[in-house]
N, C-alpha and C positions, 0 to 999 in steps of 0.2 A: 892622189885624190884627197881633197880637203875633208876633214872629219867634223868640222863645225865646232861649236862651243861645248856641247854636251855629249857625253858618251851615250850610245844607244844600248838597249837591253841585250843586243846580240853583238856588241862590240868585241872584236877578237875572234869571232866565228868566221871560218873560211869555208866557202861553198864553191865547188867546181860544178858548173851548171851547163849541161848539154840541152839548152832550151830550144823550143820550137813553137811557133805560132803564139797563142795567148796563154795557154794553160801553164806553160813553164815559166815565162817571165812574170806572170801575175802571182804565181806561188812564191817565186824568189823575191818579189817586190816586198812582201811582208817582212822579210828578213833584211833586205838591203836598206829599206827605209828606217830600220831600227838598228843600224850600225854594222851589220854583217858585211864582210868582204865577199861579194858575189861575183865570180869570174865567169862570164858567159863565153862559152866556147863557140866560135863562129868561123865561117869561111866565106871568102868572096866567090868561091867556086859554086857554092849553093847557099846563098844568103837566106836568112830567115824569111818566111813568107810575109811577115809583117813589114820587113824593110822594103819590099817591093809592092806594098799595098797602098792604094789611094785612101784618103786624100793626101796630096803632097802640098807642102808649103808653097803658096802662090801658084799652084798648079804646075810647078816645075818638078818633073821626076828626078829622083836622085837616091842613091843607096842610103843616105843619111837624112833624107827629107820627108820621110813618111810620118804623118801625124799619128797614124795607128801605132807604129813602132815606138815613137818617142813618147807617146802618152803613157806607156806602161814600163819604161825602162830606165827611169832616173836612178841615180845612186849605184849603178852597176858598172863593172869593168867589162870591156870587150877584148877578148884574146883571139886573134885570128890564127887558125892552125889547119893545115892541109892534112887531113887524116889519111890520105893516100900516100903520104910521105913515109919512108922507112923509119925516120927518126921520130915520127909523131907519137907513137905508142910510148916510147921511153919518156918523152916530155910530159905526157899526160900522167904517167906513173909518178914522175917527180912532183907534179902538182898535187896528185892524190896524197902523197906522203906528207904534205903540208896542210891538207884539208881536213875538215871535220865531217863534211857531207859531200856526196856526189849525187846530183839530181839529173834525171833525164826523162823526156816524155816522147821518145820515139816509139815506133812499132817494135814489139819484141823481135829480136834478131839483129838489130843494128849494133847494139852494144856488144852482142855476142860476136859479131863479125870482126869487131875491133879488138876482141880479147879483153873487154872491160866489164865482165860479169862481176857480180858481188863476190863470188869465190876468188876471183883473180885480184880484185881490189883488196880483199882481206889479207892477201899475201904481202901487199905493199904497206897497208895500214890496218893492223888487226882490229882496231876499234872504230873503223870507218862506218858511217851510216849511209846507206844508199836508198834513195827515194826514186822508185820507178813508177811513173804516172802515165800509163798507156791507156788506149781507148777501152780495152776490155779486160785488162789484167794480163798476167804472165802465163796463165794456163786456162784451158777450156777450149771448146770448139771454135770460138771467135777470136782467140788470142792473136792470131797472125794477121787479122784484117786491119788494114789502115783505117784510121778513124778521124772524122772531122766533127765539130760541134753540132752542125745541123743534122748530120746523119745519126749521130748518137742520140740526139733529142727525139728523132723520128723513131728509132729502134726502141727507145724507152716509152713510146706511146704518147708523147706529149701532144702532137698535132691532133690526135683524136679528141682532145678536150677543147680544141679551139675551132671556131667557125659558127656559122648560123645553123639553126636547128635542121634545116633541110639542105645544108650546103656540104661541101667537101672539107676534109681535114685541112687545116692551115698550119704553116710552119711557125716556129716560135720567133716571130719577128724576123729580123735580118742578122741577128747576132749569133755567135757561136755559144750557145747557151751553156753547155757543159764546161767550156773553157773558163767560164766565169764562176761556176758553182764548184767544180772540183778543187780549185786552189784552197778553198776554205777548209775542206776535209784534209787536204795534203798538209797545210800549215799546222793544223792541230796534231796530226799524226807525227810530223817531224819534231814538233816541240816535245811531244811525249817521248819520242825516241832519244832526244837530247837529254831529257830529264833522267831517263833510264840509264843512259851512258854515264851521266854524272854520278849516279848512285852505285853503279856496278862496274864501270870501266869497260862495258861491252857495247859494241855497235850492233846493228841489225839491218836487215833488208825490209823495206816498206814497199809493198805491192798494192798499188791503188788503181782501181778501175773507174774511169770517168763515167762509163755506162751506168754503173751501179749508183753513183752519186746522184744521177738525175732522177732516180726512182723515189727518193724521199719526198718529193713534192706531190706525188700521186698515190701515196700509200692508202688513203681511205678508199679510193676507187679500186685499187688492187684487192683490198680486203672484200669489198662489195662483190667484185667479180669472182673471187675464190669461194666465198661463203654463200652468196646468194645467186650467183650466175648472172648478174646484171652488168651490162656495159653502160657507162655513164653517157647520157646524150650530150650532144653539142648544144650549147645554150646561147651562143652569141654573147651579148653583154648582160644577160639576165642572170639571176641567182635564185636557187630554190627557196632560200629563206630571207630574201630581201626584195621589197617592191615599194617604190621604183628602185631600180639598180641598173644604171646605164651611163652612157656618155652622150651629152646633149649639145646640139649646135647652139652657138651664141653669136652675138653681134661681132662682125669683123670677118676677115678672110681666113677661113679654115680655123676658126676658134671654137673650142669645146670646153665643157666642164662636166666632171663626173659627179653623180649624186647617188647616194645609197641610203635607203631607209629600212631599218631593221625592226622597228617597234611601232606600236600604235601612237605612242607619244611623239616620236619623230614624224610620223605621218600627219598628225594634227598640227605640229609646228610648221611643216612644209606647206600645208594648206593655208595657214595664216600668212605666210610669207608671200605666196602667189595670189592672195586675195580670193581664195575659194573655200571659205570656212564652212559653207554648206556641205562640202564633200567630207567633212570630218566624220559625221555620223551617217552619211549615206550608206545604206545597206550593201551597196556594191563594193564599198571600200573600207568598211569599219573594222575588218579583221584582216590579218595577213593572208588567210586563205581566200577571202573574197577579193582582196586586191590582186592576188596572183591570177585569179580567173578573169580579171578585167585589166590586165597589165598593159595591153595595147592602148586602151583608152587613157590610162594614166600617163603613158609616155607622150601621147599627143597633147595632153593637157599641159605637161611640163614644157614641151617644146614651144608651145604658144607663148609661154612666159620667158624662157631663156633666150629665144631668138632675138629679142629686143634689148638685151643687156650684154655687156662684155662678160667674159668668163670670170674676171676678177670680181665684178659686182655680184654675180650669181654666187660665187664661193663665199664672199664676205657676208651676204645676207643669209645664206643658208647656215653657215657656221655660227653666226650670231644668234640664230634660233635653235642651235643644238642639232642641226642636221648635217651629217657628214657630207662634205663636198670638197672638190679640189680641181683647180685649173689643170687642163691637159697642156703641159708646156712643150714648146718646140726646143730644138737644140740651142738656139741663141738665147732663149730665156733661161734654160738650165745653166748655161755657162756663166750667166750674170746673176744667178739666184742669190739673194742676200744671205740666206741661211747657209748655203754651201760656202760662200765667200767668207762668212764670219767664222766658220769652223775650219777654214784653211784646207778644204778638200782639193783646191786647185793651187798648184805651185808654179808661179811664173819664174822661170829660170832662163838665163841667157844661154842660147845654144849657138855654137859656131856656124852652123849651116841654116838654122831656122830663125835666128834672131831671138827675141823674147818669146818663149814658147811656154804654154801652160801645160805642165805635166800633172799627172794624177797623184794626189796624196792619199793617205790612208783614210778609211771611213771609221776609224776609232782612234782614241788618244790614250796613251799611258801617261798618267799625271806626273810621274817622277822622271820618266825617260821618253818624252815625246819624240815622234819621228821628225826627221829634219831633212829639208831639201839641200843636199850637199853638192851634188854635181848633176848636170843635165844628162840626158840619155847619151850613151857613148856612140861616137862614130865607129864604123866597123874597123876592128883591129886597133883602136886608139890606145889601148893599154898593154899591147903585146910586149913592147920593150920593157915597160915598167914591171910587169909580172915576171918576165924572164930574169931581169937583172936584180930586182929588189926582193921578190918573193922566192924565186928559185935559186938565186945566187949565181947566175951565169956571169961569166966575164964578158966584157965587151967584145973580145975576140971571138968567143964561142957564139955569141948572139949574131954577130955579123956573118960568121961562116954559115950558120943555119939560115939566115936570110938569103944568102947567096945560093943555098941549096934548094930554095923554094919551099921551105918548111912552113913559113908563115904566110899563107895565101888565103 
């Protein structure tokens, strides 16, 4: 694997990663993009759900052609290993002996079945750090439940905050919400554990619950429920302390712009932009409380203006007047967004099965050791021979014999 021109902040760090779905790869991506050698343990017998998830390049299915998988997996190694093989456990232990971290995000019980608990790994590498990132944590009444992002978001209560006032709860979009939130917590915890090991020489077990990470975004509501016995109402696009506050239709096919007014000054500026200066001191709208009581009238007033303009013009005119506003962009617009392109969030890398494919880069930059796009997302098992012969020190004869025995499947 090419290392690029500059060393990353995690250069030399080796992580054996039993990743699955999004939460595992996205956690490891923080480290791989900054130089760590992340070895993803995979198998063709049960490929990662992302490898078999649409969309596929040119609509053609293939184990290495999923845009979902490839978007999150640049700079990593893929090691194909059949864990049902009698030799598999010994191979994993050899890899652990050369690793700094073992990460997994399976339901508790899987690593136990394979004999790969933290206590067993410590026998192989006393200072090993193990990060276990399950749905509900390693203990408690929910611990053994399989977990997916949409289900975890529901159990955390998030859908109860989404929907129209008289409507039903709605899911958090179509994305695995906790899969994208939990890695931020996991990366910080792992960095802290690495720092602790550097100071003390001791490893440790990190037990992270994805369910718990989802709760941080609704803490005010949890406090209100616990202290005052109130459940927050569903508000649609409205906000208790901002009027107008919504997404408004604009000129074009399914084009929208969001507008949020939090102060009397912003309300006055909005009225000037839409040519309704007589509404600035109108007693129905001259205070936040009064505007809230007449929110429907305000929304209709704004729609009459936005519907004749593109969302870009609405945003530009509002922002120029000091009124918060933003275009609601679609996927194509986001992928070509000049701000994201300028900051190198998207990494175009040549992929053997996908051609020139845009991988996801990091959303932050280290000034001295920036992340680098070194290699594309791996094909399944692409680095098995390299890891065995170059990292584990196997002879060619030993590797070929293990291949013949069906160990690397």
